[in-house]
C-alpha positions in Angstrom: 2.7 -6.6 31.9 6.2 -6.8 34.0 5.1 -6.1 37.7 6.2 -2.2 39.4 9.6 -3.2 41.3 10.1 -6.5 40.1 13.8 -5.5 39.3 14.5 -4.0 42.2 13.2 -7.2 44.4 14.4 -10.1 41.9 17.9 -8.5 43.4 16.2 -9.0 47.0 15.1 -11.7 46.6 18.0 -13.7 45.4 20.2 -12.7 48.2 21.9 -14.8 50.7 20.5 -12.2 53.6 16.5 -11.3 52.5 14.8 -13.0 54.8 10.3 -13.6 54.8 8.3 -13.2 57.5 5.5 -15.9 58.5 2.6 -13.8 59.4 0.5 -17.5 61.2 -2.5 -16.4 63.1 -1.2 -12.4 63.6 -4.8 -11.8 62.4 -6.5 -13.8 65.6 -4.5 -11.7 68.5 -7.1 -12.4 70.7 -7.3 -16.2 70.0 -3.0 -16.7 69.8 -2.6 -17.6 73.8 -5.6 -21.0 73.1 -4.2 -21.7 69.6 -0.7 -22.0 71.4 -1.8 -24.2 74.2 -3.9 -26.5 72.3 -1.1 -27.1 69.3 1.5 -27.4 71.8 -0.8 -30.1 73.7 -1.3 -31.8 70.4 1.8 -31.6 69.0 3.6 -33.4 72.4 0.7 -35.9 72.2 1.5 -36.6 68.7 5.2 -36.8 68.9 5.1 -39.0 72.9 2.4 -41.6 70.6 4.7 -41.7 67.3 8.0 -42.0 69.5 6.3 -45.1 71.4 4.7 -46.7 67.8 7.9 -46.3 66.5 10.4 -47.5 69.2 7.4 -50.4 69.9 8.0 -52.0 66.1 11.8 -51.3 66.5 12.0 -53.7 69.6 10.0 -56.0 68.2 12.0 -59.2 66.4 9.3 -60.8 64.1 8.0 -57.6 62.4 5.2 -58.0 59.4 4.9 -56.3 56.4 2.3 -53.8 57.6 3.7 -53.3 60.9 6.7 -52.7 59.6 5.3 -49.8 57.3 3.5 -48.8 60.2 6.7 -48.2 61.6 7.8 -45.9 59.2 4.4 -44.5 58.5 5.1 -43.3 62.0 8.8 -42.3 61.3 7.5 -40.0 58.9 4.8 -38.3 61.3 7.4 -38.0 64.1 9.8 -35.7 61.4 6.8 -33.9 59.6 5.1 -32.6 62.8 9.3 -31.7 63.7 9.7 -29.6 60.1 6.3 -27.5 61.0 5.1 -27.1 64.3 7.8 -25.9 66.2 8.2 -22.8 63.7 4.6 -22.7 63.9 4.0 -22.5 67.7 6.8 -20.2 67.5 5.1 -18.3 65.0 1.9 -18.0 67.5 3.9 -17.2 70.6 5.4 -13.8 69.1 2.8 -13.2 66.2 5.0 -13.5 63.7 8.2 -15.5 62.9 11.1 -14.9 60.4 12.6 -17.2 58.4 15.6 -16.6 56.1 15.2 -17.7 52.6 17.7 -20.9 52.6 15.7 -22.0 55.9 12.4 -21.1 53.8 13.4 -23.5 51.9 14.6 -26.3 53.3 11.4 -26.6 55.5 9.4 -26.6 52.3 11.8 -29.2 51.0 11.5 -31.2 53.6 7.5 -30.8 54.1 6.8 -31.8 50.2 9.8 -35.0 50.8 7.8 -36.3 54.1 4.1 -36.0 52.7 5.8 -37.7 48.9 7.1 -39.8 51.2 3.9 -40.6 52.9 2.1 -41.1 50.0 4.2 -44.0 48.1 3.7 -45.7 52.0 0.5 -45.4 51.4 0.6 -47.0 48.5 3.3 -49.6 49.1 0.7 -50.6 52.2 -2.1 -50.9 50.1 0.0 -53.5 47.8 0.5 -55.0 50.8 -3.2 -55.8 51.4 -3.7 -56.6 48.3 -1.7 -59.6 48.6 -2.6 -60.2 51.9 -6.2 -60.6 50.9 -5.7 -62.0 47.0 -2.7 -63.5 47.3 -2.6 -65.1 51.2 -1.1 -68.7 50.3 2.1 -66.5 48.1 2.2 -63.6 50.5 4.9 -64.8 52.4 7.1 -64.8 49.2 5.6 -61.7 47.6 6.3 -59.4 50.5 9.7 -60.5 51.6 11.7 -58.6 54.2 14.3 -57.3 51.3 11.0 -56.3 49.7 10.0 -54.1 52.3 13.2 -52.9 52.8 13.5 -51.7 49.0 10.1 -50.2 48.3 10.7 -48.2 52.1 13.8 -47.2 50.3 12.3 -46.0 47.0 9.6 -43.8 48.4 11.9 -41.7 50.9 13.9 -41.6 47.6 11.5 -40.6 45.3 10.1 -38.5 47.5 13.3 -37.0 48.1 14.2 -36.6 44.4 10.5 -35.1 43.7 10.6 -32.4 46.5 13.6 -30.8 45.7 13.0 -30.7 41.6 10.0 -28.5 43.3 11.8 -26.4 45.9 14.6 -25.4 43.1 11.7 -24.6 41.1 10.1 -22.2 43.3 13.0 -20.5 44.7 14.0 -19.7 41.2 11.0 -17.4 40.4 11.5 -13.5 40.8 9.5 -12.4 43.9 7.7 -9.0 43.6 5.4 -8.6 46.6 6.6 -8.2 50.0 7.9 -11.1 52.2 5.3 -11.8 54.3 4.0 -15.4 54.3 0.3 -14.9 55.1 1.1 -18.7 56.8 2.4 -20.4 59.6 5.3 -22.3 57.5 6.6 -22.3 54.0 4.0 -23.6 52.1 4.1 -23.8 48.0 0.9 -22.2 47.3 1.4 -19.8 49.7 5.3 -18.7 48.8 4.0 -19.3 45.1 1.9 -17.0 46.3 4.6 -14.0 46.6 6.2 -14.7 42.9 5.4 -12.5 40.2 5.8 -14.6 37.2 2.6 -14.6 34.9 0.6 -17.2 33.7 0.6 -21.0 34.7 4.2 -21.5 33.9 5.0 -21.2 37.8 2.0 -23.6 38.7 4.2 -26.3 35.9 6.5 -27.4 38.6 3.8 -27.7 41.3 1.1 -29.5 39.1 4.2 -32.0 37.6 4.8 -33.0 41.6 1.0 -33.3 42.0 1.2 -35.5 39.3 4.0 -37.7 40.8 3.6 -37.7 44.7 -0.4 -37.6 44.6 -1.8 -39.2 41.3 0.4 -42.2 41.1 0.2 -43.5 44.5 -3.6 -42.7 44.1 -4.1 -44.5 41.1 -1.8 -47.7 42.1 -3.8 -47.5 45.7 -6.9 -47.6 43.8 -6.0 -50.6 41.3 -5.3 -52.4 44.6 -8.3 -51.8 46.6 -10.4 -52.5 42.9 -8.3 -55.8 42.9 -9.7 -56.5 46.7 -13.1 -55.8 46.0 -13.0 -58.1 43.2 -11.4 -60.9 45.1 -13.8 -60.2 47.9 -16.7 -60.3 45.4 -15.9 -64.3 45.1 -15.8 -64.8 49.2 -19.3 -66.6 49.8 -18.8 -66.0 53.5 -20.2 -62.6 54.8 -18.5 -62.9 58.2 -15.1 -64.1 55.7 -15.7 -60.9 53.9 -16.1 -58.6 56.7 -12.9 -60.1 58.3 -10.8 -59.5 54.9 -12.1 -56.2 54.7 -11.3 -55.2 58.5 -7.8 -55.7 57.5 -8.0 -52.7 55.2 -9.7 -50.6 57.3 -7.7 -48.2 59.2 -5.5 -48.1 56.0 -8.6 -46.9 54.1 -8.9 -44.3 56.9 -6.0 -42.7 56.8 -5.4 -42.5 53.0 -8.4 -41.0 53.0 -7.5 -38.0 55.5 -4.3 -37.5 54.0 -5.3 -37.7 50.2 -8.4 -35.5 51.2 -6.6 -32.3 53.1 -3.7 -32.5 50.6 -5.7 -32.5 47.1 -7.8 -29.4 48.4 -4.3 -27.5 48.7 -2.6 -28.1 46.0 -5.1 -29.8 43.5 -6.1 -25.9 42.0 -4.8 -23.5 39.8 -2.9 -20.4 41.7 -5.6 -18.0 41.4 -8.2 -19.6 44.0 -5.6 -19.3 46.6 -7.3 -18.4 49.6 -4.7 -17.4 53.0 -7.5 -17.7 55.7 -8.8 -21.1 54.0 -5.5 -22.7 53.4 -4.4 -22.0 57.2 -7.0 -23.6 58.5 -7.0 -26.7 56.2 -3.5 -26.8 57.4 -3.9 -26.6 60.1 -6.0 -29.7 60.3 -3.0 -30.8 57.4 -0.3 -30.8 60.1 -1.4 -30.8 63.8 -4.9 -32.5 63.5 -4.6 -34.9 60.9 -1.0 -36.9 62.5 -3.4 -36.9 65.8 -5.9 -39.0 64.1 -3.5 -41.2 62.9 -2.7 -42.7 65.9 -6.1 -43.1 67.1 -6.9 -44.8 64.0 -3.5 -46.7 65.0 -4.4 -47.6 68.4 -8.1 -48.6 67.6 -8.5 -50.4 64.6 -4.5 -52.4 64.6 -4.5 -55.4 66.3 -0.6 -55.3 65.9 -0.1 -52.2 67.1 -2.2 -52.9 70.3 -0.2 -56.2 70.7 3.2 -55.0 70.9 2.3 -51.8 72.8 0.9 -54.5 75.0 4.2 -56.2 75.1 6.4 -53.4 75.4 4.5 -52.0 78.4 4.8 -55.4 80.2 8.6 -55.7 79.4 8.8 -52.3 81.0 6.5 -53.3 84.2 8.7 -56.7 84.2 12.2 -54.4 84.1 10.9 -52.0 86.8 10.3 -54.8 89.4 13.4 -56.6 88.7 15.4 -53.2 89.4 13.3 -53.0 93.0 13.6 -56.3 93.9 17.9 -55.9 93.2 17.3 -52.4 95.1 15.5 -54.3 97.9 18.6 -57.3 98.1 20.8 -54.7 97.9 19.2 -53.0 100.8 19.0 -55.8 102.7 22.4 -57.6 102.1 23.7 -54.1 103.9 22.1 -55.2 107.0 
């Protein structure tokens, strides 16, 4: 049964001048200032931390594969927050933020592409842990620099292609409700909620994207850790098992955080969509989780701690050399 006004709104939905309105947290006016300041501080700390980690990895001349993938993950998280948070902060400050159809589609595509690239990168990191624990003698041959570059490129291109197909499928749908998106960014379930397509046909592209971006990498991660578990059972020394497993803890923690939130948001029928609940989970997913990643990197990864210390040491030496040269210049004048 067609919805009322669909034909009229279909024409509007495909027009280049039509705008959506991101409502954000307009239903909580008394908390807007507190939420804005909290998100701004978390956003700035996350940006600074990911930038520092990425620059430290880039400046490190000898990068082991896990360090290389952590650098890629930091770059993805950096772009991820830049795609979502500025518009969300604007929405919080103004009590709602208009966004064009093209801008909404671009934001959705980048968000899905970066999230998918992160899923693929986590799968590549799981393979790296498998090679390190199960094939230690062949690790250098298995995880060469060329393979790491190819894996990173495949992660980016694969996620970009799937996100492009999903975004195109979503924005081909007719929108027969008002253009008010009860969210702080153009998330797929929130935009699908505006569509007037009947049945489950509208959800098939999202289901296909979930299979490719969530289920497939998760199965690869699961297979890698099953092999790691079998290999650790064969290690006689408890200390040896603990040392081998400790190299996987940070990756496991990030994987659980990422997949837990993503599965809750995307792997479910459209009928169970709840704007208030989804906004809270998305808030954790887009703000708190990237911040938690920084803590996990800095607390659990010896490689990251080591190169950050080296970078700070270089900075101190550079500053000391600068002040000494200034002293020489001043003395020379007298």
